[in-house]
C-alpha positions in Angstrom: -68.8 -50.6 44.3 -69.5 -53.6 42.1 -70.8 -51.2 39.4 -67.4 -49.4 39.3 -65.6 -52.7 39.1 -67.7 -53.9 36.2 -67.2 -50.5 34.4 -63.4 -50.7 35.0 -63.2 -54.3 33.8 -65.3 -53.4 30.7 -63.1 -50.4 29.8 -59.9 -52.4 30.5 -61.1 -55.1 28.1 -61.9 -52.6 25.4 -58.4 -51.0 25.8 -56.8 -54.5 25.7 -58.7 -55.5 22.6 -57.8 -52.3 20.8 -54.1 -52.8 21.7 -54.4 -56.4 20.6 -55.8 -55.3 17.2 -53.0 -52.8 16.7 -50.3 -55.3 17.6 -51.9 -58.0 15.3 -51.8 -55.6 12.4 -48.2 -54.8 13.2 -47.4 -58.6 13.4 -49.0 -59.2 10.0 -47.1 -56.3 8.5 -43.8 -57.6 10.0 -44.4 -61.1 8.6 -45.2 -59.7 5.2 -42.1 -57.4 5.3 -39.7 -60.1 6.5 -41.0 -62.6 4.0 -40.7 -60.1 1.1 -37.2 -59.1 2.3 -35.9 -62.7 2.4 -37.6 -63.4 -1.0 -36.2 -60.2 -2.7 -32.7 -60.9 -1.4 -32.8 -64.6 -2.6 -34.2 -63.5 -6.0 -31.4 -60.9 -6.5 -29.0 -63.8 -5.6 -30.6 -66.0 -8.3 -30.6 -63.2 -10.9 -26.9 -62.5 -10.2 -26.0 -66.1 -10.7 -27.9 -66.3 -14.0 -26.3 -63.1 -15.3 -22.9 -64.3 -14.3 -23.6 -67.6 -16.1 -24.8 -65.7 -19.2 -21.7 -63.6 -19.4 -19.4 -66.7 -19.3 -20.7 -68.0 -22.7 -18.7 -66.6 -25.7 -21.2 -64.8 -28.0 -19.5 -66.3 -31.0 -20.2 -69.9 -29.8 -23.9 -69.3 -29.0 -24.9 -70.8 -32.3 -23.2 -74.1 -31.3 -25.8 -74.4 -28.6 -28.6 -74.1 -31.0 -27.4 -76.9 -33.3 -28.4 -80.3 -32.1 -26.2 -82.1 -34.6 -23.1 -80.5 -32.9 -23.9 -81.2 -29.3 -21.1 -83.6 -28.8 -18.6 -81.7 -31.0 -15.6 -79.7 -29.8 -17.3 -76.3 -30.4 -20.3 -77.3 -28.3 -17.9 -78.5 -25.5 -16.2 -75.1 -25.7 -19.5 -73.3 -25.5 -20.8 -75.1 -22.4 -17.5 -75.6 -20.6 -17.6 -72.3 -18.7 -21.1 -73.1 -17.5 -19.9 -76.4 -16.1 -16.9 -74.7 -14.3 -19.3 -72.1 -12.9 -21.5 -75.0 -11.7 -18.6 -76.6 -9.9 -17.6 -73.2 -8.3 -21.0 -72.6 -6.7 -22.1 -75.6 -4.6 -25.7 -74.4 -4.2 -26.4 -74.9 -8.0 -28.5 -77.9 -9.1 -28.4 -77.4 -12.8 -27.5 -74.9 -15.4 -29.5 -75.1 -18.6 -30.2 -73.2 -21.8 -33.6 -72.1 -23.1 -33.2 -71.6 -26.9 -35.7 -69.7 -29.1 -36.3 -71.6 -32.3 -38.9 -70.2 -34.7 -41.5 -69.5 -32.0 -40.7 -72.6 -29.9 -38.6 -72.9 -26.7 -36.1 -75.7 -26.6 -34.5 -76.9 -23.4 -30.8 -77.9 -23.4 -29.9 -79.7 -20.1 -26.3 -80.0 -19.0 -27.0 -82.5 -16.1 -30.2 -84.6 -16.2 -29.4 -87.4 -13.7 -31.1 -86.6 -10.3 -28.3 -88.3 -8.5 -25.5 -86.5 -10.3 -24.0 -83.8 -8.1 -20.2 -83.8 -8.8 -18.5 -82.0 -11.5 -17.4 -85.1 -13.3 -20.9 -86.4 -13.9 -22.0 -83.0 -15.3 -19.0 -82.7 -17.6 -19.7 -86.2 -19.0 -23.4 -85.7 -19.3 -24.6 -85.2 -22.9 -27.1 -82.6 -23.8 -30.7 -83.6 -24.6 -32.9 -81.5 -26.9 -36.6 -81.5 -26.2 -39.5 -79.2 -26.4 -39.7 -77.6 -23.0 -43.4 -77.7 -21.9 -43.0 -76.3 -18.3 -43.2 -72.5 -18.3 -43.4 -69.9 -15.5 -43.8 -66.2 -15.5 -40.1 -65.5 -14.7 -38.9 -67.6 -17.7 -41.4 -65.9 -20.0 -40.3 -62.5 -18.7 -36.6 -63.3 -19.5 -37.4 -64.8 -22.9 -39.3 -61.6 -23.9 -42.5 -61.1 -25.9 -43.5 -59.4 -29.1 -39.9 -59.0 -30.3 -38.8 -57.1 -27.2 -35.6 -58.2 -25.4 -36.2 -60.0 -22.1 -34.9 -58.9 -18.8 -33.2 -60.9 -15.9 -35.8 -62.5 -13.6 -36.2 -65.2 -11.0 -39.0 -67.5 -9.7 -41.1 -66.2 -6.8 -41.6 -69.5 -4.9 -39.6 -72.7 -4.6 -40.4 -75.7 -6.9 -40.1 -79.3 -5.6 -39.8 -82.4 -7.7 -38.0 -85.7 -7.8 -34.7 -83.8 -8.1 -35.2 -81.7 -5.0 -36.4 -78.3 -3.9 -35.1 -75.4 -6.0 -35.6 -71.9 -7.3 -34.5 -70.7 -10.8 -32.9 -67.5 -11.9 -33.0 -66.5 -15.6 -30.8 -64.1 -17.7 -31.0 -63.3 -21.4 -28.5 -64.9 -23.7 -27.2 -62.5 -26.4 -25.3 -63.5 -29.5 -22.4 -61.7 -31.1 -24.7 -59.5 -33.1 -26.6 -58.2 -30.0 -29.7 -60.3 -30.6 -31.4 -62.4 -27.9 -31.3 -66.1 -28.9 -32.6 -67.5 -25.6 -31.9 -67.5 -21.9 -29.7 -69.1 -19.3 -31.5 -70.8 -16.4 -29.8 -71.6 -13.0 -31.5 -74.0 -10.6 -30.3 -73.3 -7.0 -31.0 -75.4 -3.9 -33.9 -73.6 -2.1 -33.5 -75.3 1.2 -31.6 -72.4 2.6 -34.3 -70.0 1.3 -37.0 -72.0 3.0 -35.1 -72.2 6.2 -34.5 -68.4 6.2 -38.1 -67.8 5.5 -39.2 -70.0 8.4 -36.7 -68.5 10.8 -38.0 -65.0 9.9 -41.5 -65.9 10.6 -40.6 -67.7 13.9 -38.7 -64.6 15.0 -41.8 -62.4 14.2 -44.0 -64.8 16.2 -41.7 -65.1 19.2 -41.4 -61.3 19.2 -45.1 -61.1 19.7 -44.9 -62.8 23.1 -43.3 -60.0 25.0 -45.8 -57.6 23.5 -48.6 -59.9 24.8 -47.1 -59.8 28.3 -46.8 -56.0 28.1 -50.3 -55.7 26.9 -51.6 -57.8 29.8 -49.6 -55.8 32.2 -50.9 -52.5 30.8 -54.5 -53.9 31.0 -54.1 -54.7 34.6 -52.6 -51.3 35.3 -55.3 -49.6 33.4 -57.9 -51.5 35.3 -56.5 -50.5 38.6 -56.0 -46.9 37.6 -59.4 -46.6 36.1 -61.0 -48.3 39.1 -59.3 -45.8 41.5 -60.4 -43.0 39.2 -64.0 -44.1 39.4 -63.7 -44.4 43.2 -62.3 -40.9 43.3 -65.1 -39.5 41.1 -67.7 -41.0 43.3 -66.2 -39.7 46.4 -65.8 -36.2 44.8 -69.5 -36.1 44.0 -70.4 -36.8 47.6 -67.8 -34.6 49.2 -68.2 -30.8 49.2 -64.5 -30.4 50.0 -63.7 -31.8 46.6 -65.8 -29.0 45.0 -63.8 -26.4 46.8 -60.6 -28.0 45.6 -61.9 -28.0 42.1 -62.8 -24.3 42.3 -59.3 -23.6 43.6 -57.9 -25.6 40.7 -59.9 -23.5 38.2 -58.7 -20.3 39.8 -55.2 -21.5 39.4 -55.8 -22.3 35.7 -57.2 -18.7 35.2 -54.1 -17.3 36.7 -52.0 -19.5 34.4 -54.0 -18.3 31.4 -53.5 -14.7 32.5 -49.8 -15.3 32.8 -49.7 -16.8 29.3 -51.6 -13.8 27.9 -49.3 -11.4 29.6 -46.3 -13.2 28.3 -47.5 -13.0 24.7 -47.7 -9.2 25.0 -51.4 -9.0 24.0 -54.2 -7.2 25.8 -57.8 -8.5 26.4 -61.1 -6.6 26.0 -64.7 -7.2 26.5 -67.7 -5.3 25.1 -71.1 -5.3 26.6 -74.1 -4.3 24.7 -76.3 -3.5 27.7 -74.2 -0.4 28.7 -72.2 0.0 25.5 -69.0 0.0 27.6 -65.7 -1.4 26.3 -63.5 -2.7 29.2 -59.8 -3.4 28.5 -57.0 -5.0 30.5 -54.1 -3.1 31.8 -51.9 -4.4 29.0 -54.2 -2.6 26.5 -53.8 0.7 28.2 -50.0 0.2 28.4 -49.9 -0.6 24.7 -51.7 2.6 23.9 -49.9 4.7 26.5 -53.0 5.8 28.3 -54.1 5.6 32.0 -57.5 4.3 32.6 -58.5 7.5 34.3 -57.4 9.5 31.3 -59.9 7.9 28.9 -62.7 7.5 31.5 -65.6 5.2 30.7 -64.6 3.7 27.3 -67.8 3.6 25.2 -67.9 2.4 21.6 -68.3 6.0 20.2 -65.3 7.1 22.2 -63.3 4.1 20.9 -64.3 4.8 17.3 -63.0 8.4 17.8 -59.5 6.9 18.4 -59.5 4.8 15.2 -57.8 6.3 12.1 -60.3 7.8 9.8 -59.0 5.8 6.9 -59.5 2.5 8.9 -62.9 3.4 10.4 -64.9 1.9 7.6 -63.1 -1.5 7.9 -63.6 -1.4 11.7 -67.3 -0.9 11.4 -67.6 -3.6 8.8 -65.9 -6.0 11.2 -68.3 -5.1 14.0 -71.3 -5.7 11.7 -69.9 -9.0 10.6 -69.6 -10.2 14.2 -73.2 -9.2 14.7 -74.7 -11.1 11.8 -72.3 -13.8 10.7 -72.7 -17.5 11.7 -69.3 -17.8 13.2 -69.8 -14.6 15.2 -66.1 -13.7 14.9 -64.7 -10.2 15.1 -61.4 -9.6 13.2 -60.1 -6.1 12.3 -56.7 -4.6 11.7 -56.5 -0.8 12.0 -54.5 2.2 13.2 -55.4 3.7 16.6 -54.3 7.0 18.1 -52.0 6.5 21.1 -50.6 8.9 23.7 -47.4 9.2 21.7 -47.3 11.2 18.5 -48.4 9.1 15.5 -50.6 6.0 15.1 -50.3 2.5 16.3 -51.2 -0.5 14.1 -53.2 -3.1 16.1 -54.9 -6.4 15.4 -58.2 -7.1 17.3 -59.8 -10.5 17.4 -62.8 -11.5 19.3 -65.8 -13.9 19.6 -69.4 -13.5 20.6 -69.9 -15.1 24.0 -73.5 -14.1 24.7 -76.6 -13.3 22.6 -80.1 -12.1 23.4 -83.3 -13.7 22.5 -83.1 -12.3 18.9 -79.6 -13.7 18.4 -77.9 -10.3 18.6 -74.6 -10.2 20.5 -74.7 -8.9 24.0 -71.1 -9.7 25.0 -68.0 -10.0 22.8 -64.5 -10.8 24.3 -61.2 -10.9 22.5 -57.5 -9.9 22.4 -55.6 -7.0 20.9 -52.0 -7.0 19.8 -49.4 -4.5 18.4 -48.6 -5.3 14.8 -46.6 -2.2 14.0 -43.4 -4.2 13.4 -45.1 -6.4 10.9 -46.7 -3.5 9.1 -43.4 -1.7 8.9 -41.9 -4.8 7.3 -44.7 -5.1 4.8 -44.2 -1.4 3.9 -40.5 -2.1 3.5 -41.2 -5.1 1.2 -43.7 -3.0 -0.7 -41.1 -0.3 -1.3 -38.5 -2.9 -2.3 -41.0 -4.3 -4.9 -41.5 -0.8 -6.3 -38.0 0.6 -5.9 -34.7 0.0 -7.8 -32.3 -1.2 -5.1 -29.3 0.5 -6.7 -30.4 4.0 -7.3 -33.5 4.2 -5.1 -35.6 5.3 -8.1 -39.0 3.8 -8.9 -38.5 0.6 -10.9 -40.0 -0.5 -14.3 -43.2 -2.0 -12.8 -44.0 1.3 -11.1 -43.3 3.3 -14.3 -45.5 1.1 -16.5 -48.3 1.1 -13.9 -48.2 4.9 -13.8 -48.5 5.2 -17.5 -51.4 2.8 -17.6 -53.2 4.8 -14.9 -52.7 8.0 -16.9 -54.1 6.3 -20.1 -57.1 4.9 -18.1 -57.9 8.4 -16.8 -57.5 9.9 -20.3 -60.1 7.5 -21.6 -62.6 8.8 -19.0 -61.7 12.5 -18.7 -59.6 15.2 -20.1 -56.0 14.7 -18.8 -53.1 16.9 -19.9 -50.8 15.3 -22.4 -47.5 13.8 -21.3 -44.2 12.7 -22.7 -41.8 9.8 -22.1 -38.0 10.1 -22.3 -36.0 7.0 -22.8 -32.3 7.4 -21.9 -29.5 4.9 -22.7 -25.9 5.8 -21.8 -23.4 5.5 -24.6 -20.5 3.1 -24.2 -21.5 2.2 -20.6 -20.2 -1.3 -21.0 -16.8 0.1 -21.6 -16.9 1.6 -18.1 -17.8 -1.8 -16.6 -15.0 -3.4 -18.5 -12.3 -0.9 -17.6 -13.2 0.3 -14.1 -15.2 -2.7 -12.9 -18.9 -3.3 -12.1 -18.7 -1.5 -8.7 -17.6 1.6 -10.6 -20.5 1.1 -13.0 -22.9 0.8 -10.1 -21.6 4.0 -8.5 -21.9 5.8 -11.9 -25.6 4.7 -12.1 -26.3 6.0 -8.7 -24.7 9.4 -9.5 -26.7 9.4 -12.8 -30.0 8.9 -10.8 -29.1 11.8 -8.5 -28.4 14.1 -11.5 -31.6 13.2 -13.3 -33.7 14.0 -10.3 -31.8 17.2 -9.5 -32.0 18.4 -13.2 -35.8 18.1 -13.2 -36.3 19.7 -9.7 -34.0 22.7 -9.8 -35.2 26.3 -10.4 -34.2 26.4 -14.1 -36.3 23.3 -14.9 -39.5 24.4 -13.0 -40.8 26.7 -15.8 -40.6 23.7 -18.2 -42.6 21.3 -16.0 -46.3 21.0 -15.0 -46.2 18.7 -12.0 -43.5 16.5 -10.5 -41.9 14.2 -13.1 -41.3 10.5 -12.5 -37.7 9.3 -12.9 -37.3 5.5 -13.1 -34.5 3.1 -13.7 -35.7 0.7 -16.4 -32.8 -1.7 -16.2 -29.1 -1.8 -16.9 -28.0 1.7 -18.0 -31.5 2.6 -19.2 -33.6 5.3 -17.5 -37.2 6.5 -18.2 -38.7 9.9 -17.4 -42.4 10.6 -17.3 -43.3 14.3 -17.8 -46.9 15.4 -17.5 -48.4 18.5 -19.0 -46.1 18.6 -22.1 -47.1 21.1 -24.7 -46.0 19.2 -27.8 -42.7 17.7 -29.0 -40.8 21.0 -28.8 -41.6 21.3 -25.1 -40.4 17.7 -24.6 -37.2 18.4 -26.6 -36.4 21.4 -24.4 -36.7 19.2 -21.3 -34.5 16.6 -22.9 -31.8 19.1 -23.7 -32.0 20.3 -20.0 -31.4 16.7 -18.9 -28.5 16.2 -21.4 -26.9 19.4 -20.1 -27.1 18.1 -16.5 -25.5 14.8 -17.6 -22.6 16.3 -19.5 -20.2 17.3 -16.7 -17.5 14.8 -15.7 -18.3 12.2 -13.0 -15.9 11.4 -10.1 -16.1 7.6 -9.6 -13.8 6.3 -6.9 -11.2 8.9 -7.8 -11.5 8.4 -11.6 -12.9 11.0 -13.9 -15.6 9.5 -16.1 -17.4 11.1 -19.0 -20.8 9.6 -19.9 -23.5 11.0 -22.0 -26.8 9.6 -23.0 -28.9 9.1 -26.2 -32.5 10.2 -25.6 -35.6 9.0 -27.3 -38.8 11.0 -26.9 -42.4 10.0 -27.5 -45.4 12.1 -26.6 -48.9 10.9 -25.8 -50.2 12.5 -28.9 -48.1 10.1 -31.0 -49.2 6.9 -29.3 -51.5 6.3 -26.4 -52.9 2.8 -26.9 -50.7 1.2 -24.1 -47.7 1.6 -21.9 -45.8 -1.1 -23.8 -46.2 0.7 -27.1 -45.2 4.1 -25.6 -42.0 2.7 -24.1 -41.2 0.7 -27.3 -41.5 3.8 -29.5 -39.4 5.8 -27.1 -36.8 3.0 -27.3 -36.9 3.2 -31.2 -36.3 7.0 -31.0 -33.4 6.4 -28.7 -31.7 4.1 -31.2 -32.3 6.7 -33.9 -30.4 9.1 -31.6 -27.5 6.7 -31.4 -27.4 6.2 -35.1 -27.5 10.0 -35.6 -24.3 10.4 -33.6 -25.1 9.7 -29.9 -25.3 12.2 -27.1 -28.5 13.8 -28.5 -32.3 13.6 -28.3 -34.6 12.5 -31.1 -38.5 12.7 -31.2 -40.3 9.5 -32.4 -42.2 9.5 -35.6 -43.9 6.7 -37.6 -41.0 6.5 -40.2 -38.7 5.4 -37.4 -40.9 2.4 -36.7 -41.0 1.6 -40.3 -37.2 1.7 -40.5 -36.9 -0.5 -37.4 -39.3 -3.0 -39.0 -37.2 -3.0 -42.2 -34.1 -3.2 -40.1 -35.4 -6.3 -38.3 -36.6 -7.9 -41.6 -33.2 -7.3 -43.3 -31.2 -8.7 -40.4 -33.3 -11.8 -40.1 -33.3 -12.4 -43.9 -29.5 -11.8 -44.1 -28.9 -14.9 -42.0 -30.5 -17.0 -44.8 -29.3 -14.9 -47.8 -26.1 -16.9 -48.4 -27.9 -20.3 -48.2 -30.6 -19.1 -50.7 -28.0 -17.6 -53.2 -29.5 -14.1 -52.8 -26.0 -12.5 -52.6 -24.0 -11.9 -55.8 -20.9 -9.9 -56.8 -20.4 -7.1 -59.2 -16.9 -5.9 -60.3 -15.8 -2.3 -60.8 -12.7 -1.8 -63.0 -9.7 0.1 -61.8 -8.1 2.3 -64.5 -4.5 3.2 -65.0 -4.6 7.0 -65.5 -1.3 6.9 -67.5 -2.3 4.2 -70.1 -6.0 4.3 -69.9 -6.1 0.5 -69.3 -8.5 -1.2 -66.9 -5.9 -3.2 -65.0 -7.9 -5.0 -62.3 -11.3 -5.1 -60.6 -12.8 -4.6 -57.2 -15.4 -7.1 -56.0 -18.5 -5.5 -54.6 -21.2 -7.5 -52.8 -24.9 -7.0 -53.8 -28.1 -8.4 -52.4 -31.3 -9.1 -54.2 -34.0 -9.8 -51.6 -37.0 -11.8 -52.9 -39.5 -9.4 -51.4 -37.6 -6.1 -50.7 -35.8 -6.2 -54.0 -32.2 -4.7 -54.2 -30.9 -3.9 -50.8 -28.2 -1.3 -50.7 -24.8 -2.3 -49.3 -24.8 0.9 -47.2 -27.9 -0.6 -45.5 -27.1 -4.3 -45.0 -23.3 -4.2 -44.5 -23.6 -2.2 -41.2 -26.3 -4.6 -40.1 -24.1 -7.5 -40.9 -21.3 -5.9 -38.8 -23.7 -5.3 -35.8 -25.1 -8.9 -35.9 -21.7 -10.6 -36.4 -22.8 -12.0 -39.8 -20.1 -10.0 -41.6 -17.6 -12.7 -41.1 -19.8 -15.3 -43.0 -20.5 -12.7 -45.7 -16.8 -11.9 -46.0 -15.9 -15.5 -46.4 -18.5 -16.0 -49.1 -17.3 -12.9 -51.0 -13.6 -14.1 -50.8 -14.5 -17.6 -52.0 -16.8 -16.4 -54.8 -14.3 -13.7 -56.0 -11.4 -16.2 -56.2 -13.6 -18.8 -58.0 -14.6 -16.1 -60.5 -11.0 -15.0 -60.9 -9.9 -18.6 -61.6 -12.7 -18.9 -64.2 -11.5 -15.7 -66.0 -7.9 -17.0 -66.0 -8.9 -20.3 -67.5 -11.2 -18.7 -70.1 -8.9 -16.0 -71.3 -5.5 -15.7 -69.5 -4.5 -12.6 -71.6 -7.6 -10.5 -71.1 -8.2 -11.6 -67.5 -7.7 -8.8 -64.9 -4.3 -8.7 -63.2 -5.9 -9.1 -59.8 -9.1 -8.9 -58.0 -9.6 -6.7 -54.9 -11.7 -7.8 -51.9 -12.7 -5.8 -48.9 -11.9 -7.1 -45.4 -14.0 -6.0 -42.4 -12.8 -5.3 -38.9 -14.3 -8.5 -37.4 -12.5 -10.5 -40.1 -9.3 -8.7 -39.4 -9.7 -9.5 -35.7 -9.6 -13.2 -36.6 -5.9 -12.9 -36.9 -4.3 -16.2 -37.8 -7.7 -17.6 -38.6 -8.1 -15.1 -41.4 -4.7 -15.9 -42.9 -5.5 -19.6 -42.8 -8.9 -19.0 -44.4 -7.3 -17.0 -47.3 -4.5 -19.7 -47.8 -7.1 -22.4 -48.0 -9.3 -20.5 -50.5 -6.3 -19.7 -52.8 -5.2 -23.4 -52.8 -8.8 -24.5 -53.4 -9.4 -22.2 -56.4 -5.8 -22.2 -57.8 -5.6 -18.4 -57.8 -2.0 -17.1 -57.3 -1.5 -15.0 -54.2 -0.3 -12.0 -56.3 -3.7 -12.0 -58.1 -5.5 -11.2 -54.9 -5.6 -7.8 -53.3 -7.2 -7.2 -49.8 -8.6 -3.8 -48.8 -8.8 -2.6 -45.2 -9.9 0.8 -43.9 -7.6 2.9 -41.7 -10.3 3.0 -39.0 -10.4 -0.8 -38.8 -6.6 -1.1 -38.6 -6.4 1.5 -35.8 -8.9 -0.4 -33.6 -6.1 -2.9 -32.7 -2.9 -1.6 -34.4 -0.4 -4.2 -33.2 -2.5 -7.2 -34.0 -3.5 -5.7 -37.4 0.1 -5.0 -38.3 1.0 -8.7 -37.6 -1.8 -10.0 -39.8 -1.1 -7.7 -42.7 2.6 -8.6 -42.7 1.8 -12.3 -42.7 -0.6 -11.7 -45.7 2.0 -9.6 -47.5 4.6 -12.4 -47.0 2.3 -14.7 -48.9 2.5 -12.4 -51.9 -1.0 -10.9 -51.5 -1.4 -7.2 -52.4 -2.7 -4.8 -49.7 -4.7 -1.6 -50.2 -5.8 0.9 -47.6 -9.3 2.1 -48.2 -10.9 5.5 -47.3 -7.5 7.2 -46.8 -7.8 10.6 -45.2 -11.0 9.9 -43.2 -9.1 8.8 -40.0 -6.8 10.5 -37.6 -3.5 8.6 -38.0 -3.1 8.3 -41.7 0.7 9.2 -41.9 1.5 6.8 -39.1 -0.4 4.0 -41.0 1.4 4.8 -44.2 4.8 4.6 -42.6 4.4 1.4 -40.5 2.0 -0.9 -42.4 2.9 -2.8 -45.6 0.4 -1.4 -48.0 0.9 -1.5 -51.8 -2.0 0.9 -52.8 -3.5 3.9 -51.0 -7.1 4.7 -52.0 -7.9 8.4 -51.6 -11.5 8.7 -50.3 -14.1 10.2 -52.6 -14.9 12.9 -50.1 -11.6 14.7 -51.1 -12.7 14.9 -54.7 -16.0 16.7 -54.4 -14.4 20.2 -54.3 -11.3 19.3 -56.2 -11.8 21.7 -59.1 -13.1 24.6 -57.0 -11.0 24.7 -53.8 -7.3 25.5 -53.7 -7.1 24.0 -50.2 -8.4 20.6 -51.4 -6.1 20.7 -54.4 -3.1 21.4 -52.2 -4.0 18.5 -49.9 -4.5 16.1 -52.8 -1.2 17.1 -54.4 0.7 16.6 -51.1 -1.0 13.3 -50.5 -0.2 11.9 -53.9 3.5 13.0 -53.6 3.7 11.5 -50.2 2.3 8.2 -51.5 4.8 8.2 -54.4 7.7 9.0 -52.1 6.7 5.9 -50.0 6.8 3.8 -53.2 3.1 3.1 -53.1 0.4 3.4 -55.7 -2.2 6.2 -55.4 -5.8 5.4 -56.4 -8.6 8.0 -56.4 -12.1 6.7 -55.7 -15.5 8.0 -57.0 -14.5 9.9 -60.1 -17.5 11.2 -61.9 -16.4 13.8 -64.5 -13.5 14.5 -66.9 -12.3 17.6 -64.9 -11.5 15.4 -61.9 -9.6 13.0 -64.2 -7.6 15.8 -65.8 -6.6 17.3 -62.5 -5.6 13.9 -61.0 -3.5 13.1 -64.1 -1.7 16.4 -63.8 -1.0 15.8 -60.1 0.5 12.3 -60.9 -2.2 10.1 -59.5 -1.7 6.6 -60.9 -5.0 4.7 -60.7 -8.6 5.7 -60.4 -12.1 4.2 -60.3 -15.6 5.5 -60.5 -18.8 5.9 -62.6 -16.9 8.1 -65.1 -15.1 5.0 -66.3 -17.5 2.2 -65.6 -20.3 1.2 -63.2 -19.9 -2.2 -61.4 -20.2 -5.0 -64.0 -21.5 -8.6 -63.7 -18.9 -11.3 -64.0 -19.6 -12.2 -67.7 -18.9 -8.7 -68.9 -15.6 -8.2 -67.1 -13.4 -9.9 -69.8 -14.8 -7.5 -72.5 -14.2 -4.4 -70.3 -10.8 -5.1 -68.7 -7.4 -5.5 -70.2 -7.8 -2.9 -73.1 -7.4 0.8 -73.5 -10.6 2.6 -73.0 -9.6 5.2 -75.6 -9.7 2.4 -78.3 -13.3 1.6 -77.9 -14.5 4.5 -80.1 -18.2 4.4 -80.9 -18.6 0.9 -79.5 -18.3 1.7 -75.9 -21.4 1.1 -73.7 -23.1 3.3 -71.2 -20.8 4.2 -68.4 -17.7 2.9 -70.3 -15.9 6.2 -71.2 -12.4 6.8 -72.6 -10.0 9.1 -70.9 -10.4 12.2 -73.1 -8.0 14.6 -71.4 
């Protein structure tokens, strides 16, 4: 027994020493932490006192501290008086002094130098002493700053003892009235309390160690006794056969517990023996598969392999080979297995090699098998969600792009039938969301998806298709259709027309009837086959061509569309900088009085000379400006430039200057409402142009977009004295209503009415009625786009008052207007220029 005692004492000593080491480390950590906590708290107290003292000094009086010749003067007393009151208020303060920066040197200004002076009276009567301060510490230097940088508040780390006592110092920067640092405020505080607190914290930590020592000793004794008893028990167990039986019973109990755990986890166990090639399984395995042991009979490996799904058999065999040759000797395989119920069951089998032969080959592998069908079903659902649009159930963009890439890859290796892509975008879909709500928009998209699939799968569409098409929702209200085996663009167009026909009937969305038709862009693999992105991009370009062509139709992509799109993008991006770079300019087309032949006023027309593209037609860049929102900025520039030009004509030649200048107003400008009125008033005041010299032209279509708001704006403009003209009369649907209710002075008859004027009685009758209607409403009629003398003669005979067009004059630059306006064109004789013709009828 002495040997067991020595071993127990030795082990108890080791445990006690380990615990002592751990507690010692904890004690050191506690001492360091408590010391740092007390130090940090006291330093924050010092910094707070120093910052408070610094804020008490008036920045304006800082300079008085720096002047030694004024230390006893009234301004110096005013400067240091708040510091002395602060000293009296805080009893722990020894001294408050100032460190002043003076051309690279630090001067020390002391307010109380007598070690015996403690009362306020002595400090107030103590005179300041200037001297070069030769005692420096890191805290002071940190506050004074270095290299021109402003210092920061700081405090000393440890107490300082001298003949005046034990103290610590807090510093704060001293800033003058101009925000510059001229020095620092130092506050010496009695550190006796800090030293006492520090000692108390250390004593508490040491005294706290004593109970731990007692506990450690107790644990050591307990461990010794327990370990000694354990050694006695172990010795007795080795000599007692009964103990061996108890151990075996304990192991059996553990095996039962392990079996219960396995049963509770719903996994089965299996073992495979190489000597007889038999695979034995637990009852749980048979229950999982739905078989009786007698049904399968002796389960050999070949029989087990016959139950594995053919597509998973290769992976199963690879897992078996890996377990036979790998270092870890692990078997892991996930596969489908045929069960008694219809279908297949996903299982996960894991095992480990337990025995090997002399050559290292496995002779026995044991493991578990579990049902993972639920996890596999969830993975399949997640996979479908990643490839399916959640709203319509159609394949999403990723699936569509991947399918095209697959087709292109196969085409590079073998002959694959051509294909086509249809890009559908539904016209005015945003209006449905805005009026009926987003839920209605979602329901409409679902119905659209159903119609697209039905249209491409019904009996009428089958003759047009070679294989099942792929319908995908690309995003928003955009859909893509992939059709394989397309015989050229005409075949693809026929399919697109079939789709448009299926989309044309009315939709019933939550009880509301909704009409929605799509614009379709078509691209075939013959036109572009370098990549999926290019194919979809070109189909998108063709779709926008369909929208520009009138919507609700299909257009096949060609290279010119891409060129137009490139030019479109270039023009739109350049237009944003055209105003800043002075690329825009105005030309002025005269308006002629058909009764007198005089050119009475001019219409301002904006032109654009691009530095690379050259002259860009207004018919091209004005619609782009309207789409991009730049038309407002362009319109403001046109109004301002036209009024400035008009003011210059009036100053140069008041007699020959045009009566007024006419400027077009776009729909976005009209929608500004009061903002447009204010802009025009500001421009007229700035240029000095009278309101009656300005005429604004608006189209009937723009007015009818928001009739009430437009009427209010036009009436406010008319009240200012500005003339109003309605442009493009006759091209809308409510012309008579506009004439009756809106305050127009001039009605401009659209040029489209004049094309067949001399050959069509119907057109002649309409023009005649229109001119008389305008006259009866006391308005001025103006015909646009006159190009020949016959048109002029007819309009004169019908009583039309004004006209403009190339027959009279092309648009002129500003410097030629005074020579062309304000005179009778018939008096020019032989001196008239090209395009400046007299009224000869």
